[in-house]
PQR file of N, CA, C, O and H, with PARSE charges and radii, in Angstrom:
ATOM      1  N   MET A   1      -6.807   0.841  16.385 -0.4000 1.5000
ATOM      2  CA  MET A   1      -6.417   0.099  15.576 -0.0000 2.0000
ATOM      3  C   MET A   1      -5.254   0.525  14.846  0.5500 1.7000
ATOM      4  O   MET A   1      -4.936   1.570  14.278 -0.5500 1.4000
ATOM      5  N   LYS A   2      -4.675  -0.675  15.040 -0.4000 1.5000
ATOM      6  CA  LYS A   2      -2.896  -0.592  14.665 -0.0000 2.0000
ATOM      7  C   LYS A   2      -2.793   0.278  12.857  0.5500 1.7000
ATOM      8  O   LYS A   2      -3.554   0.012  11.926 -0.5500 1.4000
ATOM      9  H   LYS A   2      -4.933  -1.524  15.501  0.4000 1.0000
ATOM     10  N   THR A   3      -1.574   1.367  12.812 -0.4000 1.5000
ATOM     11  CA  THR A   3      -1.421   1.519  11.309 -0.0000 2.0000
ATOM     12  C   THR A   3      -0.304   1.957  11.414  0.5500 1.7000
ATOM     13  O   THR A   3       0.287   2.639  12.251 -0.5500 1.4000
ATOM     14  H   THR A   3      -0.956   1.584  13.568  0.4000 1.0000
ATOM     15  N   TYR A   4       0.073   1.240   9.950 -0.4000 1.5000
ATOM     16  CA  TYR A   4       1.530   1.521   9.529 -0.0000 2.0000
ATOM     17  C   TYR A   4       1.672   2.295   8.752  0.5500 1.7000
ATOM     18  O   TYR A   4       0.800   2.509   7.909 -0.5500 1.4000
ATOM     19  H   TYR A   4      -0.407   0.686   9.271  0.4000 1.0000
ATOM     20  N   GLU A   5       2.857   2.983   8.795 -0.4000 1.5000
ATOM     21  CA  GLU A   5       2.691   4.548   7.624 -0.0000 2.0000
ATOM     22  C   GLU A   5       4.076   4.108   6.657  0.5500 1.7000
ATOM     23  O   GLU A   5       5.010   3.566   7.248 -0.5500 1.4000
ATOM     24  H   GLU A   5       3.564   2.810   9.480  0.4000 1.0000
ATOM     25  N   TYR A   6       4.182   4.347   5.193 -0.4000 1.5000
ATOM     26  CA  TYR A   6       4.913   3.899   4.401 -0.0000 2.0000
ATOM     27  C   TYR A   6       4.974   5.127   3.354  0.5500 1.7000
ATOM     28  O   TYR A   6       3.996   5.429   2.671 -0.5500 1.4000
ATOM     29  H   TYR A   6       3.423   4.787   4.712  0.4000 1.0000
ATOM     30  N   THR A   7       6.262   5.837   3.285 -0.4000 1.5000
ATOM     31  CA  THR A   7       6.089   7.115   2.564 -0.0000 2.0000
ATOM     32  C   THR A   7       7.116   6.657   1.538  0.5500 1.7000
ATOM     33  O   THR A   7       7.850   5.669   1.528 -0.5500 1.4000
ATOM     34  H   THR A   7       7.057   5.591   3.840  0.4000 1.0000
ATOM     35  N   ASN A   8       6.904   7.987   0.396 -0.4000 1.5000
ATOM     36  CA  ASN A   8       7.609   7.974  -0.880 -0.0000 2.0000
ATOM     37  C   ASN A   8       8.155   9.231  -0.956  0.5500 1.7000
ATOM     38  O   ASN A   8       8.779   9.582  -1.958 -0.5500 1.4000
ATOM     39  H   ASN A   8       6.308   8.789   0.404  0.4000 1.0000
ATOM     40  N   GLY A   9       7.955  10.100   0.196 -0.4000 1.5000
ATOM     41  CA  GLY A   9       8.353  11.574   0.265 -0.0000 2.0000
ATOM     42  C   GLY A   9       7.120  12.516  -0.521  0.5500 1.7000
ATOM     43  O   GLY A   9       7.361  13.723  -0.543 -0.5500 1.4000
ATOM     44  H   GLY A   9       7.449   9.815   1.010  0.4000 1.0000
ATOM     45  N   GLU A  10       6.286  12.229  -0.934 -0.4000 1.5000
ATOM     46  CA  GLU A  10       4.961  12.811  -1.565 -0.0000 2.0000
ATOM     47  C   GLU A  10       4.006  12.488  -1.105  0.5500 1.7000
ATOM     48  O   GLU A  10       3.340  13.405  -0.624 -0.5500 1.4000
ATOM     49  H   GLU A  10       6.091  11.248  -0.915  0.4000 1.0000
ATOM     50  N   VAL A  11       3.382  10.949  -0.990 -0.4000 1.5000
ATOM     51  CA  VAL A  11       2.594  10.468  -0.751 -0.0000 2.0000
ATOM     52  C   VAL A  11       2.699   9.239   0.795  0.5500 1.7000
ATOM     53  O   VAL A  11       3.471   8.298   0.615 -0.5500 1.4000
ATOM     54  H   VAL A  11       3.923  10.204  -1.380  0.4000 1.0000
ATOM     55  N   THR A  12       2.199   9.268   1.736 -0.4000 1.5000
ATOM     56  CA  THR A  12       2.232   8.044   2.727 -0.0000 2.0000
ATOM     57  C   THR A  12       0.892   7.006   2.683  0.5500 1.7000
ATOM     58  O   THR A  12      -0.292   7.340   2.697 -0.5500 1.4000
ATOM     59  H   THR A  12       1.572  10.033   1.882  0.4000 1.0000
ATOM     60  N   ILE A  13       1.368   5.865   2.633 -0.4000 1.5000
ATOM     61  CA  ILE A  13       0.597   4.967   2.542 -0.0000 2.0000
ATOM     62  C   ILE A  13       0.151   4.274   3.956  0.5500 1.7000
ATOM     63  O   ILE A  13       0.890   3.687   4.746 -0.5500 1.4000
ATOM     64  H   ILE A  13       2.330   5.594   2.621  0.4000 1.0000
ATOM     65  N   LEU A  14      -1.081   4.473   4.048 -0.4000 1.5000
ATOM     66  CA  LEU A  14      -1.401   4.052   5.516 -0.0000 2.0000
ATOM     67  C   LEU A  14      -1.966   2.522   5.462  0.5500 1.7000
ATOM     68  O   LEU A  14      -2.894   2.263   4.695 -0.5500 1.4000
ATOM     69  H   LEU A  14      -1.682   4.950   3.406  0.4000 1.0000
ATOM     70  N   TRP A  15      -1.348   1.436   6.352 -0.4000 1.5000
ATOM     71  CA  TRP A  15      -1.978   0.246   5.597 -0.0000 2.0000
ATOM     72  C   TRP A  15      -2.383  -0.512   7.470  0.5500 1.7000
ATOM     73  O   TRP A  15      -1.724  -0.891   8.438 -0.5500 1.4000
ATOM     74  H   TRP A  15      -0.594   1.646   6.975  0.4000 1.0000
ATOM     75  N   LYS A  16      -3.707  -0.393   7.128 -0.4000 1.5000
ATOM     76  CA  LYS A  16      -4.201  -1.540   8.804 -0.0000 2.0000
ATOM     77  C   LYS A  16      -4.499  -2.807   8.512  0.5500 1.7000
ATOM     78  O   LYS A  16      -5.483  -3.134   7.847 -0.5500 1.4000
ATOM     79  H   LYS A  16      -4.243  -0.085   6.341  0.4000 1.0000
ATOM     80  N   PRO A  17      -3.510  -3.733   9.083 -0.5600 1.5000
ATOM     81  CA  PRO A  17      -3.470  -4.766   8.761  0.2800 2.0000
ATOM     82  C   PRO A  17      -4.647  -5.468   9.612  0.5500 1.7000
ATOM     83  O   PRO A  17      -4.430  -6.668   9.449 -0.5500 1.4000
ATOM     84  N   GLU A  18      -5.833  -5.326  10.472 -0.4000 1.5000
ATOM     85  CA  GLU A  18      -7.002  -5.722  11.083 -0.0000 2.0000
ATOM     86  C   GLU A  18      -7.913  -5.779  10.053  0.5500 1.7000
ATOM     87  O   GLU A  18      -8.680  -6.739   9.983 -0.5500 1.4000
ATOM     88  H   GLU A  18      -6.010  -4.351  10.604  0.4000 1.0000
ATOM     89  N   LYS A  19      -7.944  -4.758   9.125 -0.4000 1.5000
ATOM     90  CA  LYS A  19      -8.713  -4.443   8.018 -0.0000 2.0000
ATOM     91  C   LYS A  19      -8.482  -5.367   6.698  0.5500 1.7000
ATOM     92  O   LYS A  19      -9.419  -5.596   5.934 -0.5500 1.4000
ATOM     93  H   LYS A  19      -7.321  -3.978   9.181  0.4000 1.0000
ATOM     94  N   CYS A  20      -7.247  -5.856   6.490 -0.4000 1.5000
ATOM     95  CA  CYS A  20      -7.193  -6.571   5.446 -0.0000 2.0000
ATOM     96  C   CYS A  20      -7.507  -7.781   5.088  0.5500 1.7000
ATOM     97  O   CYS A  20      -7.299  -8.766   5.796 -0.5500 1.4000
ATOM     98  H   CYS A  20      -6.485  -5.670   7.111  0.4000 1.0000
ATOM     99  N   ILE A  21      -8.056  -7.806   3.910 -0.4000 1.5000
ATOM    100  CA  ILE A  21      -8.693  -9.229   3.294 -0.0000 2.0000
ATOM    101  C   ILE A  21      -7.703 -10.201   2.691  0.5500 1.7000
ATOM    102  O   ILE A  21      -7.855 -11.419   2.603 -0.5500 1.4000
ATOM    103  H   ILE A  21      -8.225  -7.006   3.335  0.4000 1.0000
ATOM    104  N   HIS A  22      -6.708  -9.516   2.304 -0.4000 1.5000
ATOM    105  CA  HIS A  22      -5.555 -10.386   1.677 -0.0000 2.0000
ATOM    106  C   HIS A  22      -6.175 -10.621  -0.010  0.5500 1.7000
ATOM    107  O   HIS A  22      -6.016 -11.669  -0.636 -0.5500 1.4000
ATOM    108  H   HIS A  22      -6.584  -8.526   2.376  0.4000 1.0000
ATOM    109  N   SER A  23      -6.680  -9.762  -0.382 -0.4000 1.5000
ATOM    110  CA  SER A  23      -7.364 -10.222  -1.973 -0.0000 2.0000
ATOM    111  C   SER A  23      -5.811 -10.133  -2.669  0.5500 1.7000
ATOM    112  O   SER A  23      -5.985 -10.708  -3.743 -0.5500 1.4000
ATOM    113  H   SER A  23      -6.809  -8.911   0.127  0.4000 1.0000
ATOM    114  N   GLY A  24      -4.951  -9.879  -2.637 -0.4000 1.5000
ATOM    115  CA  GLY A  24      -4.050  -9.631  -3.543 -0.0000 2.0000
ATOM    116  C   GLY A  24      -4.037  -8.553  -4.268  0.5500 1.7000
ATOM    117  O   GLY A  24      -2.964  -8.605  -4.870 -0.5500 1.4000
ATOM    118  H   GLY A  24      -4.810  -9.412  -1.764  0.4000 1.0000
ATOM    119  N   VAL A  25      -4.707  -7.401  -4.637 -0.4000 1.5000
ATOM    120  CA  VAL A  25      -5.152  -6.345  -5.586 -0.0000 2.0000
ATOM    121  C   VAL A  25      -4.079  -5.740  -5.512  0.5500 1.7000
ATOM    122  O   VAL A  25      -3.686  -5.323  -6.601 -0.5500 1.4000
ATOM    123  H   VAL A  25      -5.578  -7.359  -4.148  0.4000 1.0000
ATOM    124  N   CYS A  26      -3.330  -5.485  -4.505 -0.4000 1.5000
ATOM    125  CA  CYS A  26      -1.791  -4.672  -4.217 -0.0000 2.0000
ATOM    126  C   CYS A  26      -0.903  -5.386  -5.017  0.5500 1.7000
ATOM    127  O   CYS A  26      -0.461  -4.831  -6.022 -0.5500 1.4000
ATOM    128  H   CYS A  26      -3.649  -5.824  -3.620  0.4000 1.0000
ATOM    129  N   VAL A  27      -0.625  -6.326  -4.790 -0.4000 1.5000
ATOM    130  CA  VAL A  27       0.525  -7.305  -5.201 -0.0000 2.0000
ATOM    131  C   VAL A  27       0.294  -7.421  -6.900  0.5500 1.7000
ATOM    132  O   VAL A  27       1.060  -7.117  -7.814 -0.5500 1.4000
ATOM    133  H   VAL A  27      -0.984  -6.777  -3.973  0.4000 1.0000
ATOM    134  N   ARG A  28      -0.675  -7.821  -6.918 -0.4000 1.5000
ATOM    135  CA  ARG A  28      -0.947  -8.061  -8.333 -0.0000 2.0000
ATOM    136  C   ARG A  28      -0.481  -6.329  -9.265  0.5500 1.7000
ATOM    137  O   ARG A  28       0.328  -6.126 -10.171 -0.5500 1.4000
ATOM    138  H   ARG A  28      -1.298  -8.068  -6.175  0.4000 1.0000
ATOM    139  N   ALA A  29      -1.287  -5.503  -8.622 -0.4000 1.5000
ATOM    140  CA  ALA A  29      -1.319  -3.971  -9.651 -0.0000 2.0000
ATOM    141  C   ALA A  29       0.460  -3.719  -9.261  0.5500 1.7000
ATOM    142  O   ALA A  29       1.134  -3.865 -10.281 -0.5500 1.4000
ATOM    143  H   ALA A  29      -1.943  -5.668  -7.886  0.4000 1.0000
ATOM    144  N   LEU A  30       0.890  -3.545  -8.623 -0.4000 1.5000
ATOM    145  CA  LEU A  30       2.604  -2.916  -8.047 -0.0000 2.0000
ATOM    146  C   LEU A  30       3.128  -4.097  -7.224  0.5500 1.7000
ATOM    147  O   LEU A  30       3.066  -4.097  -5.994 -0.5500 1.4000
ATOM    148  H   LEU A  30       0.342  -3.426  -7.795  0.4000 1.0000
ATOM    149  N   PRO A  31       3.778  -5.362  -8.122 -0.5600 1.5000
ATOM    150  CA  PRO A  31       4.408  -5.981  -7.390  0.2800 2.0000
ATOM    151  C   PRO A  31       5.800  -5.607  -6.955  0.5500 1.7000
ATOM    152  O   PRO A  31       6.314  -6.327  -6.098 -0.5500 1.4000
ATOM    153  N   GLN A  32       6.622  -4.376  -7.516 -0.4000 1.5000
ATOM    154  CA  GLN A  32       8.085  -4.055  -7.365 -0.0000 2.0000
ATOM    155  C   GLN A  32       7.584  -2.896  -6.041  0.5500 1.7000
ATOM    156  O   GLN A  32       8.430  -2.134  -5.574 -0.5500 1.4000
ATOM    157  H   GLN A  32       6.205  -3.791  -8.212  0.4000 1.0000
ATOM    158  N   VAL A  33       6.138  -2.882  -5.534 -0.4000 1.5000
ATOM    159  CA  VAL A  33       6.001  -1.965  -4.164 -0.0000 2.0000
ATOM    160  C   VAL A  33       5.577  -2.789  -3.050  0.5500 1.7000
ATOM    161  O   VAL A  33       6.060  -2.546  -1.944 -0.5500 1.4000
ATOM    162  H   VAL A  33       5.451  -3.501  -5.914  0.4000 1.0000
ATOM    163  N   TYR A  34       4.584  -3.905  -3.211 -0.4000 1.5000
ATOM    164  CA  TYR A  34       4.216  -4.814  -2.431 -0.0000 2.0000
ATOM    165  C   TYR A  34       4.943  -5.805  -2.459  0.5500 1.7000
ATOM    166  O   TYR A  34       5.569  -5.984  -3.504 -0.5500 1.4000
ATOM    167  H   TYR A  34       4.191  -4.103  -4.109  0.4000 1.0000
ATOM    168  N   ASN A  35       5.083  -6.602  -1.548 -0.4000 1.5000
ATOM    169  CA  ASN A  35       5.936  -7.890  -1.430 -0.0000 2.0000
ATOM    170  C   ASN A  35       6.053  -8.425   0.028  0.5500 1.7000
ATOM    171  O   ASN A  35       7.005  -8.344   0.804 -0.5500 1.4000
ATOM    172  H   ASN A  35       4.575  -6.457  -0.700  0.4000 1.0000
ATOM    173  N   PRO A  36       4.683  -9.058   0.209 -0.5600 1.5000
ATOM    174  CA  PRO A  36       4.629  -9.808   1.339  0.2800 2.0000
ATOM    175  C   PRO A  36       5.730 -10.701   1.997  0.5500 1.7000
ATOM    176  O   PRO A  36       5.579 -11.087   3.156 -0.5500 1.4000
ATOM    177  N   LYS A  37       6.748 -11.006   1.327 -0.4000 1.5000
ATOM    178  CA  LYS A  37       7.694 -12.197   1.680 -0.0000 2.0000
ATOM    179  C   LYS A  37       9.031 -11.045   2.248  0.5500 1.7000
ATOM    180  O   LYS A  37      10.087 -11.542   2.639 -0.5500 1.4000
ATOM    181  H   LYS A  37       6.871 -10.692   0.385  0.4000 1.0000
ATOM    182  N   GLU A  38       8.887  -9.852   2.241 -0.4000 1.5000
ATOM    183  CA  GLU A  38       9.994  -8.966   2.552 -0.0000 2.0000
ATOM    184  C   GLU A  38       9.178  -8.231   3.523  0.5500 1.7000
ATOM    185  O   GLU A  38       7.952  -8.142   3.593 -0.5500 1.4000
ATOM    186  H   GLU A  38       8.029  -9.448   1.923  0.4000 1.0000
ATOM    187  N   ARG A  39      10.470  -7.512   4.561 -0.4000 1.5000
ATOM    188  CA  ARG A  39      10.384  -6.623   5.568 -0.0000 2.0000
ATOM    189  C   ARG A  39      11.057  -5.245   4.953  0.5500 1.7000
ATOM    190  O   ARG A  39      12.249  -5.350   4.662 -0.5500 1.4000
ATOM    191  H   ARG A  39      11.465  -7.584   4.504  0.4000 1.0000
ATOM    192  N   PRO A  40      10.439  -3.986   4.725 -0.5600 1.5000
ATOM    193  CA  PRO A  40       8.935  -3.558   5.157  0.2800 2.0000
ATOM    194  C   PRO A  40       8.409  -4.032   3.836  0.5500 1.7000
ATOM    195  O   PRO A  40       8.794  -3.544   2.773 -0.5500 1.4000
ATOM    196  N   TRP A  41       7.572  -4.938   3.918 -0.4000 1.5000
ATOM    197  CA  TRP A  41       6.417  -5.555   2.983 -0.0000 2.0000
ATOM    198  C   TRP A  41       5.962  -4.260   1.761  0.5500 1.7000
ATOM    199  O   TRP A  41       5.701  -4.750   0.662 -0.5500 1.4000
ATOM    200  H   TRP A  41       7.259  -5.334   4.782  0.4000 1.0000
ATOM    201  N   ILE A  42       5.850  -2.806   1.825 -0.4000 1.5000
ATOM    202  CA  ILE A  42       5.298  -1.947   1.481 -0.0000 2.0000
ATOM    203  C   ILE A  42       6.836  -1.106   1.276  0.5500 1.7000
ATOM    204  O   ILE A  42       7.597  -0.795   2.193 -0.5500 1.4000
ATOM    205  H   ILE A  42       6.061  -2.408   2.718  0.4000 1.0000
ATOM    206  N   LYS A  43       7.062  -0.815  -0.380 -0.4000 1.5000
ATOM    207  CA  LYS A  43       8.220  -0.124  -0.389 -0.0000 2.0000
ATOM    208  C   LYS A  43       7.680   1.051  -1.618  0.5500 1.7000
ATOM    209  O   LYS A  43       8.136   1.063  -2.762 -0.5500 1.4000
ATOM    210  H   LYS A  43       6.444  -1.068  -1.125  0.4000 1.0000
ATOM    211  N   PRO A  44       7.011   1.657  -1.295 -0.5600 1.5000
ATOM    212  CA  PRO A  44       6.583   2.908  -2.165  0.2800 2.0000
ATOM    213  C   PRO A  44       7.554   3.966  -2.844  0.5500 1.7000
ATOM    214  O   PRO A  44       6.975   4.744  -3.602 -0.5500 1.4000
ATOM    215  N   GLU A  45       8.849   4.128  -2.718 -0.4000 1.5000
ATOM    216  CA  GLU A  45       9.816   4.577  -3.413 -0.0000 2.0000
ATOM    217  C   GLU A  45       9.790   3.885  -4.818  0.5500 1.7000
ATOM    218  O   GLU A  45       9.918   4.580  -5.826 -0.5500 1.4000
ATOM    219  H   GLU A  45       9.319   3.496  -2.102  0.4000 1.0000
ATOM    220  N   LYS A  46       9.601   2.324  -4.914 -0.4000 1.5000
ATOM    221  CA  LYS A  46       9.477   1.652  -6.399 -0.0000 2.0000
ATOM    222  C   LYS A  46       8.350   2.244  -7.299  0.5500 1.7000
ATOM    223  O   LYS A  46       8.221   1.835  -8.453 -0.5500 1.4000
ATOM    224  H   LYS A  46       9.496   1.760  -4.095  0.4000 1.0000
ATOM    225  N   ALA A  47       7.496   3.246  -6.757 -0.4000 1.5000
ATOM    226  CA  ALA A  47       6.158   3.624  -7.827 -0.0000 2.0000
ATOM    227  C   ALA A  47       6.207   5.316  -7.603  0.5500 1.7000
ATOM    228  O   ALA A  47       6.793   5.957  -6.731 -0.5500 1.4000
ATOM    229  H   ALA A  47       7.600   3.577  -5.819  0.4000 1.0000
ATOM    230  N   THR A  48       5.548   5.677  -8.482 -0.4000 1.5000
ATOM    231  CA  THR A  48       5.260   7.043  -8.966 -0.0000 2.0000
ATOM    232  C   THR A  48       4.088   7.212  -7.844  0.5500 1.7000
ATOM    233  O   THR A  48       3.415   6.240  -7.503 -0.5500 1.4000
ATOM    234  H   THR A  48       5.072   5.155  -9.191  0.4000 1.0000
ATOM    235  N   SER A  49       3.839   8.845  -7.154 -0.4000 1.5000
ATOM    236  CA  SER A  49       2.840   9.076  -6.657 -0.0000 2.0000
ATOM    237  C   SER A  49       1.555   8.470  -7.200  0.5500 1.7000
ATOM    238  O   SER A  49       0.787   7.771  -6.538 -0.5500 1.4000
ATOM    239  H   SER A  49       4.386   9.635  -7.431  0.4000 1.0000
ATOM    240  N   GLU A  50       1.407   8.805  -8.450 -0.4000 1.5000
ATOM    241  CA  GLU A  50      -0.059   8.362  -9.249 -0.0000 2.0000
ATOM    242  C   GLU A  50      -0.027   6.816  -9.196  0.5500 1.7000
ATOM    243  O   GLU A  50      -1.042   6.150  -8.989 -0.5500 1.4000
ATOM    244  H   GLU A  50       2.031   9.372  -8.987  0.4000 1.0000
ATOM    245  N   GLN A  51       0.937   6.400  -9.352 -0.4000 1.5000
ATOM    246  CA  GLN A  51       0.648   4.749  -9.300 -0.0000 2.0000
ATOM    247  C   GLN A  51       0.208   4.269  -8.160  0.5500 1.7000
ATOM    248  O   GLN A  51      -0.643   3.387  -8.043 -0.5500 1.4000
ATOM    249  H   GLN A  51       1.761   6.940  -9.519  0.4000 1.0000
ATOM    250  N   LEU A  52       1.007   5.063  -6.935 -0.4000 1.5000
ATOM    251  CA  LEU A  52       0.365   4.177  -5.493 -0.0000 2.0000
ATOM    252  C   LEU A  52      -1.013   4.947  -5.363  0.5500 1.7000
ATOM    253  O   LEU A  52      -1.715   4.344  -4.551 -0.5500 1.4000
ATOM    254  H   LEU A  52       1.699   5.778  -7.029  0.4000 1.0000
ATOM    255  N   THR A  53      -1.691   6.140  -5.908 -0.4000 1.5000
ATOM    256  CA  THR A  53      -2.862   6.712  -5.326 -0.0000 2.0000
ATOM    257  C   THR A  53      -3.708   5.813  -6.363  0.5500 1.7000
ATOM    258  O   THR A  53      -4.682   5.353  -5.767 -0.5500 1.4000
ATOM    259  H   THR A  53      -1.121   6.629  -6.568  0.4000 1.0000
ATOM    260  N   ASP A  54      -3.671   5.419  -7.660 -0.4000 1.5000
ATOM    261  CA  ASP A  54      -4.311   4.536  -8.147 -0.0000 2.0000
ATOM    262  C   ASP A  54      -4.576   3.127  -7.169  0.5500 1.7000
ATOM    263  O   ASP A  54      -5.570   2.761  -6.542 -0.5500 1.4000
ATOM    264  H   ASP A  54      -2.880   5.792  -8.145  0.4000 1.0000
ATOM    265  N   GLN A  55      -3.839   2.802  -7.265 -0.4000 1.5000
ATOM    266  CA  GLN A  55      -3.601   1.578  -6.820 -0.0000 2.0000
ATOM    267  C   GLN A  55      -4.444   1.317  -5.265  0.5500 1.7000
ATOM    268  O   GLN A  55      -5.096   0.321  -4.950 -0.5500 1.4000
ATOM    269  H   GLN A  55      -3.032   3.099  -7.774  0.4000 1.0000
ATOM    270  N   VAL A  56      -4.199   2.495  -4.486 -0.4000 1.5000
ATOM    271  CA  VAL A  56      -4.720   2.526  -3.060 -0.0000 2.0000
ATOM    272  C   VAL A  56      -6.112   2.365  -3.239  0.5500 1.7000
ATOM    273  O   VAL A  56      -6.821   1.712  -2.475 -0.5500 1.4000
ATOM    274  H   VAL A  56      -3.669   3.304  -4.742  0.4000 1.0000
ATOM    275  N   ALA A  57      -6.666   3.204  -4.663 -0.4000 1.5000
ATOM    276  CA  ALA A  57      -8.172   3.427  -5.017 -0.0000 2.0000
ATOM    277  C   ALA A  57      -8.871   2.207  -4.744  0.5500 1.7000
ATOM    278  O   ALA A  57      -9.995   2.148  -4.246 -0.5500 1.4000
ATOM    279  H   ALA A  57      -6.090   3.735  -5.285  0.4000 1.0000
ATOM    280  N   GLN A  58      -8.026   1.049  -5.158 -0.4000 1.5000
ATOM    281  CA  GLN A  58      -8.621   0.053  -6.039 -0.0000 2.0000
ATOM    282  C   GLN A  58      -8.759  -1.068  -4.555  0.5500 1.7000
ATOM    283  O   GLN A  58      -9.509  -2.044  -4.592 -0.5500 1.4000
ATOM    284  H   GLN A  58      -7.112   1.097  -5.562  0.4000 1.0000
ATOM    285  N   CYS A  59      -8.049  -0.782  -3.511 -0.4000 1.5000
ATOM    286  CA  CYS A  59      -8.120  -1.680  -2.246 -0.0000 2.0000
ATOM    287  C   CYS A  59      -9.571  -1.991  -1.910  0.5500 1.7000
ATOM    288  O   CYS A  59     -10.236  -1.066  -1.444 -0.5500 1.4000
ATOM    289  H   CYS A  59      -7.440   0.010  -3.480  0.4000 1.0000
ATOM    290  N   PRO A  60     -10.171  -3.230  -2.095 -0.5600 1.5000
ATOM    291  CA  PRO A  60     -10.978  -3.936  -1.739  0.2800 2.0000
ATOM    292  C   PRO A  60     -11.827  -3.401  -0.154  0.5500 1.7000
ATOM    293  O   PRO A  60     -12.952  -2.948   0.056 -0.5500 1.4000
ATOM    294  N   SER A  61     -10.803  -3.682   0.638 -0.4000 1.5000
ATOM    295  CA  SER A  61     -11.480  -3.662   2.094 -0.0000 2.0000
ATOM    296  C   SER A  61     -11.266  -2.739   3.021  0.5500 1.7000
ATOM    297  O   SER A  61     -11.633  -2.797   4.195 -0.5500 1.4000
ATOM    298  H   SER A  61      -9.890  -4.050   0.467  0.4000 1.0000
ATOM    299  N   GLY A  62     -10.419  -1.517   2.279 -0.4000 1.5000
ATOM    300  CA  GLY A  62     -10.157  -0.051   3.075 -0.0000 2.0000
ATOM    301  C   GLY A  62      -8.753  -0.056   3.858  0.5500 1.7000
ATOM    302  O   GLY A  62      -8.209   0.949   4.314 -0.5500 1.4000
ATOM    303  H   GLY A  62     -10.121  -1.470   1.326  0.4000 1.0000
ATOM    304  N   ALA A  63      -8.202  -1.548   3.938 -0.4000 1.5000
ATOM    305  CA  ALA A  63      -7.078  -1.584   4.745 -0.0000 2.0000
ATOM    306  C   ALA A  63      -5.846  -0.700   4.442  0.5500 1.7000
ATOM    307  O   ALA A  63      -4.885  -0.619   5.207 -0.5500 1.4000
ATOM    308  H   ALA A  63      -8.644  -2.365   3.567  0.4000 1.0000
ATOM    309  N   LEU A  64      -5.990   0.214   2.805 -0.4000 1.5000
ATOM    310  CA  LEU A  64      -4.712   0.721   2.207 -0.0000 2.0000
ATOM    311  C   LEU A  64      -5.709   2.197   1.933  0.5500 1.7000
ATOM    312  O   LEU A  64      -6.847   2.264   1.467 -0.5500 1.4000
ATOM    313  H   LEU A  64      -6.771   0.148   2.183  0.4000 1.0000
ATOM    314  N   SER A  65      -4.903   3.172   2.361 -0.4000 1.5000
ATOM    315  CA  SER A  65      -5.390   4.628   2.398 -0.0000 2.0000
ATOM    316  C   SER A  65      -4.231   5.352   2.358  0.5500 1.7000
ATOM    317  O   SER A  65      -3.144   4.826   2.600 -0.5500 1.4000
ATOM    318  H   SER A  65      -3.979   3.118   2.739  0.4000 1.0000
ATOM    319  N   LEU A  66      -4.385   6.801   2.005 -0.4000 1.5000
ATOM    320  CA  LEU A  66      -3.115   7.437   1.454 -0.0000 2.0000
ATOM    321  C   LEU A  66      -3.488   8.966   2.827  0.5500 1.7000
ATOM    322  O   LEU A  66      -4.580   9.279   3.303 -0.5500 1.4000
ATOM    323  H   LEU A  66      -5.268   7.228   1.808  0.4000 1.0000
ATOM    324  N   LYS A  67      -2.305   9.502   3.058 -0.4000 1.5000
ATOM    325  CA  LYS A  67      -2.343  10.626   3.401 -0.0000 2.0000
ATOM    326  C   LYS A  67      -1.480  11.333   2.830  0.5500 1.7000
ATOM    327  O   LYS A  67      -0.364  10.847   2.644 -0.5500 1.4000
ATOM    328  H   LYS A  67      -1.418   9.247   2.672  0.4000 1.0000
ATOM    329  N   LYS A  68      -1.801  12.787   2.365 -0.4000 1.5000
ATOM    330  CA  LYS A  68      -0.780  13.517   1.246 -0.0000 2.0000
ATOM    331  C   LYS A  68       0.073  14.513   2.264  0.5500 1.7000
ATOM    332  O   LYS A  68       0.954  15.246   1.816 -0.5500 1.4000
ATOM    333  H   LYS A  68      -2.707  13.182   2.516  0.4000 1.0000
TER
END
C-alpha cells in the first residue's frame, strides 16, 4: 500500500490514500494544514504537534497515522 509522509520536524503524518474515505474530518479540523486543492495537500508545519496528534486520532478510516 502506498504511503506518503509529511513532517513538521517533530511528528510525521503518514497518509495511505487507498484507505482514505474522504470524510473531510481532517479538512474541517485543520483547514490550514489540509487543503486537497494544493500540492502537497498536507502542510503539517502550519499546526502544532499537539494539534496534529489530536486531529489524526479522529481519522475515521485510519488513512492518517503518526510516526514520532
